[in-house]
N, C-alpha and C positions, 0 to 999 in steps of 0.2 A: 502493499499498500504507499502512498504518499502520506508521510506525516510532517507535516508544520508544527513548531515548537517556538510559540512565541514565547521568550526568555529562556534561548537553548544556551545562553552563556553561563545561568547563574547556578544557585547551588543544586535545585533539582535537574534546571535542566541539560547541565552538563555534565548528567549522569545516564540520564535518558539516551542523550543522543547516540551512545556505544553502545545500548542495549534496542533502542531499535533497528542502527546498523546491524545488530546481530544476526537479527532477526530478519534479518532480509529486504528491509522498507528502506524507500528512500526517503530522505531528511532532509528539512529545511529546519533550521532553527536563527532564532532572532536574538539580535543585543540591538541597546542604543548607542554602540561606539564601535569603530572599523575595526579596533583592536579585539574586542569579543567577537567579531566576526571572524577574524582572521585563525583565532581558536577553535573554533564551530568547525570551520574549513579544515583545521590541523587535524580534528578528530574522524573526517571524512565523511562529514554532509556537505550543504550547502549553507554559507553562511551569509546572513541578507541584514542591513544595517535598517533597524525600524523603530521609530518613534511611537512607542504605548500608549502614549495619549494623544497622540494626530492619527484623526481618522483618516484620511488620506493616506498617512503613511502606512498606516493598516491595510488599508481596501489595497493601494496597491501590492503591497507584500502576499496578502493572501491570495488573490484574484490572479498574480503572476505564479506561485506555488501549485495551487489548485488542488490544495490536498483531500484525502480522504478522513483523515480525521484529524482535527483541529486540535491542541494541550496548550492551554493557558496557564505557564508559568510564572508571569509578568508578577513583578517585587520592587519595593526601592529599601531595600533594608544594609545600606552602604556601611553605618556603623553601628555600635550600640544603642541600648533606645532607655529615657529616663520615665522610671515608673511612675514617676509626678507628672509626667507634659507626656503622657501614654499617645492621643491622638494626634498631639503634633507630629513626635517621632514620626506615624504610620499616616499621614496626610498626602504622601504622593502615593503610596499604597493604596491608600483607600479611591483613591482617583482612580487607579489602574481598577480597582476590584469593581469600579462602578462604569465609569464613561469609558474605562479599556475593555470591558467584560462587553457591554454595548456595542462597537464598533468591532471586535472582533466577531462576536455572534453576527451581525450583518454581511461581515465581509464573510462568513463561513457559511452562509444561506446561499449569498449569489454566487460565492463560485460552486454551490452544489456538495457543499461537505457535509459529509453523510452520519460525521459522529463527532460531538466536539466532549471534549473533556478538563473541567478547571481546578485547581487548586485551591481550598478551603483551609478552613481551623478548628479543630476542637480543642476543648480544654478548659479555660476560663471562659470562655464562652458559653458553655452549660451552666443552667441554671444553677445557685450555689443552693442548693435545697433539697430536701427527697432523695431518693436514691444517691447510691455515693459513686453509681456507676450508670451510664447513661447512655441511652441507645440514638440511634438517629430518629425515631418518634418522639421523645422527649424533645419538650423546648426550649430553644435558646433563655440565655438569660434574659426575665423582661425587667429587670430592673438592675442593669450593670452601675456600675460606679461613674458616675457622669466624666471624667477623662478617657472612659474608653468610650462611651454610646457613640460615637464618630466610626469608632473603628470596628464595632459591633455592625453597626447597620451597614457598614460597606461589605462585613462577608456577606451577611444575612440578603443584600442584594446582590449580589454574584452567586448568591447558593437559587434565589428564587428565578432570576433569568438566566441561568445553566438549563435548572429544569424545565423550565416554561417551554425552552429551546429543543427540549427532547434530551440535551445532556447529562454529564456524571459529573458531580461535584464531590471530591474528593475531601473530603475535612483528615489532613494532616497531622499530627500530637505534638507535641514538641521536638524538634530535631535533635539530634547531635551526630555525631561523626565528624570525617572529613572535613575541614573546611567551616566547620558551625561553630558561633561560639562557644557552646559546649563539644567540644575537641579539641587533638592537643595543639596550640597556640591558640585557640579561640578564649575570650576575654571571663566570660564565666567559668570555665575549668583553671584559668587563673586564680581568680576571685575565691575559687573552694580551696585551692594550694595555698590561699593566703590567710585563708582561714575569714574572707569576707563575705562569705554569703552566711547568715545564720540558720538556725532554726526559731521561728518565731513564736512563741506562746506556746502552744502544744504541737504546733506545727503538724494540722489534721488535713489539710486541703493536699487534695488526692490531684494525684497528674499523670498525665498516656503520654506514652513516649513512642518516637519512630525515627528508627535508623533514619540517615540520609537515602543508603541504599533502597531501604523497605518502602520507601516512598516510592523511589523511580520503579521498581519491580511492579508496586499496586498501578502506577499510572500506565504503566506497558500492558497491564492486562485488561487496566478500564477501556484501555483502547479497543480492545475485541468483546468484550464481556459484560454483561450485566444492563439493566434496564435503567433509565431516567432516574435519576437521584440520587440521594446524598448517600457519600457511603462514611464511614469511621475507618482511618488508615491510620490505626495503632498499635502497639503490642497488644501480647496476653497478660499484663501485670499491670491495671493501676493499681498504683499505690502512694500513698502519705508520703509529706518530706519530711515527716518523720523517722522513714523507713529506704527510703530512696536518696538522700543526701548524705547521711552518713555512710551508706554504702559506697555512696560516689566518692568521698573522701579515702577511704580506705582502699578502693582500688588504684587511685592515682599515688598513693604514698604521705595522704595528708592526715595533718590532725584531725579528731571528731572538731565538728562545727558547734562555736558557739550555742549559747540560745539567750534569745532576748527578749523580753515581753512585747505585745503588741504595741506599745503605747508608746515605748522608744522604736521601735521600727516603723511605726507611723510618721516619726520626725522625718525618717531617711528616705523610704520607698513609696510614703502615700498610702493613701486608704487601699489605691490597685493593687499595690504588692501583696501587702497585708492578708487581702482579701485571699489572693491566688495563693499563697504560703497557709492559709489556716482554713479557709470555705470552702475552695474548688470543688469542682467533681471529676472523677474520670469517664473514661466511656469504652465503649466494646466493641469490636471489632467484628461479632459473628456476623455480622450480614455482610461485610466484604471478602470475608473467607468461605460464606454461603455462596454468595451470587456472581461475586468476581474470580473464584476459584484461587485465590490469593492465601499467602502460609509467609509470614513477616521470617523472614532469615533469623534476624534476633527475635525470636521469642518473646524474652525478658531484656527489661534496660538493666538488669543483673549480668549475663552476660557479656551486652553490649559495653557497657563502663570497662570490662576487663579487657576487651579483646579488636573494642569497631569505633574505639575513639579518635585514631588516625593511623593505621595499620596498612588503609585502600587508598587507594587515587585512584581517581576518574580518570576517562582519556584526553578532556577537555577540562583542565583545568578550573573549579568555580570561582565565580566572584562572588561578591555576598547580596551584593542587588542580581536581580532577574530581569533588567530593563535590558 
């Protein structure tokens, strides 16, 4: 098939390119820079410069490729984010999830593309009450912390638009692995080594993780399997911060994390950060396993933290931004 990856030089896109090529598909990947397009070319695909916020640029690239499958992996997360200014950090990514998604879907429909797969997210977006592990049938958080409302609205918009167009929205869990903040050389992992990420209060917030390569294999599966809808792409073991953070510290040879009261943590990471660390809910991958025929290589973050933080490299080196 002809595969079009919007954001082919990004964290997930750069790992998708070699996988789709290995499966015998013809791949076009986009980047917002010439340098990124050259990396895609070096991996064996066709690299195209495209502005993910310019409708004409998107239309031109998609119509030229005439893909059978369009994969939307556009993000703009080139640096760390500020928990106290969450929506500001995600402002451009939110535009890519709204205006960018609309333009990609419109171009795909004009090009006669038969399948659309779009990146989404699951984690803090879940309702912070009720069942500790949520399925795709559960509602997203109806009352998010104010500084994250625009980001949650953009995620929800991308999902609605995708499903309405007959596509699949893949809700990736919190990423870890090569090239990620939680990966060798990444800022979050370094912060853990320096004991700068504490256990907040009772640290009962539940996280669901996804290794970056498992995100790619799920996307490849979604290119040919599954009905329109949303799918949680996470590992098999949702876990509270009180469990996974000390294990992560142990896996990288760091001292056990410090513990601080929520009221102190709030002055540093704000209401959003405290909520994520104390009341977040995890996600189930049962639907993705059943309908996409997908199984994560790293079934648990326990194994992934021991062996998958930085030992693998993609054919096209990823950038933090998928634009």
